[in-house]
Residue, then its C-alpha position, 0 to 999 in steps of 0.5 A: m705560760s711554759d717556756e718549753a720549745p714546741i715539739s716538732f713533727i717534721p718527718n725525718t726524710e733523710h732516714r727514709s731516703n737512706d732506706f730507699t737507697t739501700i733497697i734500690f741497691r740491694s735490688t740492683l745487686i740481686k738482679g746483677v747476681l741473677l743475671i751473672l748466674g743466668c749467663l754462667l748457666i747458659l755458657a755452661g750449657f753451651v760448653y756441655w752441648l759442644i763437648v757432647s757434640l764433638n765427642q760423637p763419632p762422625a757420620d762417615f766414620p771409617l769402618k774396616q779401614p786400617i789406619t796406621i800410626e807410625k812410630g815417632t808420630t807426634v800427638r798433633e800429627i796423630t790427631r790430624i791423621l784421625a781427623e782427616a780420616h773422619v775418625v773424630r770430628s775435631d782434632a783439637f778436641l782429641y788433642y786436649t783429651l789426650v793431653l789432659f787425660y793420658e800420657p802423650s808418650s804412652l800413645k801406641a804406634s799401631t795399625y788401627l781397625f775400627s769395627e764400629p763407630l767410637s766416640t772421641t774419648q773412646v778413640a783416645k783410650r784406644l790410642s793409649e792401648g794400641d791395636f796389637d791384637t788386631d790380626l791384619i794381613r799385608f796386601t800390596h797392590f803394585e802400580g800398573e797391575r790389572a784387576t785380574q792380577i790383583a784378584a789372583r793374589a788377593s784370593d790366595i790370602l783372603p778366604n772371603f774374596n770372590e775373584a770373579r766378582f772382584i774382576a767384574a767390579a774392578e775392571p771399569l775402575e782400573g787406574k782408580l785403584f790406589p797402589e799401596t800396601y794395605f793391612v786388612p783383616e782376614a775377613f775382608t771380602d772382594e767388595d771391602i778391598l775394592n772399596l778401600m783401594f778406590k776410597t784411598f785413590t779418591a782421598s789422594i787426588e782430592p787435594l789436587q782437585q781442590k788446587i785445580a778448582 
């Protein structure tokens, strides 16, 4: 008889267990990476949608309404003024656009007049260039003036101003036309100047109405 030990056929379960653990680990790792990538894609999509949305001009973008940025106005104040005037949807988005892509000290104090709705990035570019080529006429509505007095002076400087039509529309609104010095384009009509004065009045009393309410 041979003294050799019998050959063992017991399977190496430890090796198979290690392989199975490795497969599970790799599968879990791949799922984790895919989940993270999916979340990043969703986040990137949301950020892109938000930027595009905030960059769009507001539905009530002010056309043919002069907006004056005084010399020495800070970037924060400029963005607040334009947001309150509905030129941009978000003052924060305009602020970071100006700070990141333009030199804040290069922003131009000027009276801005928009003939068409602009995106926030276009507004930022406009602020960096200024509106020095805008040909505006200075017109002052003094407190206590009657509609006939306003019409008489406006018709002298605005060629498209219809005096009779203005008086008919403005007399019922006397007391609701805000006294102010306006800078308006020469092409302004009687309807344009009336709407400007009435909207300025409405905007000026809105904070008071909110406090009363």
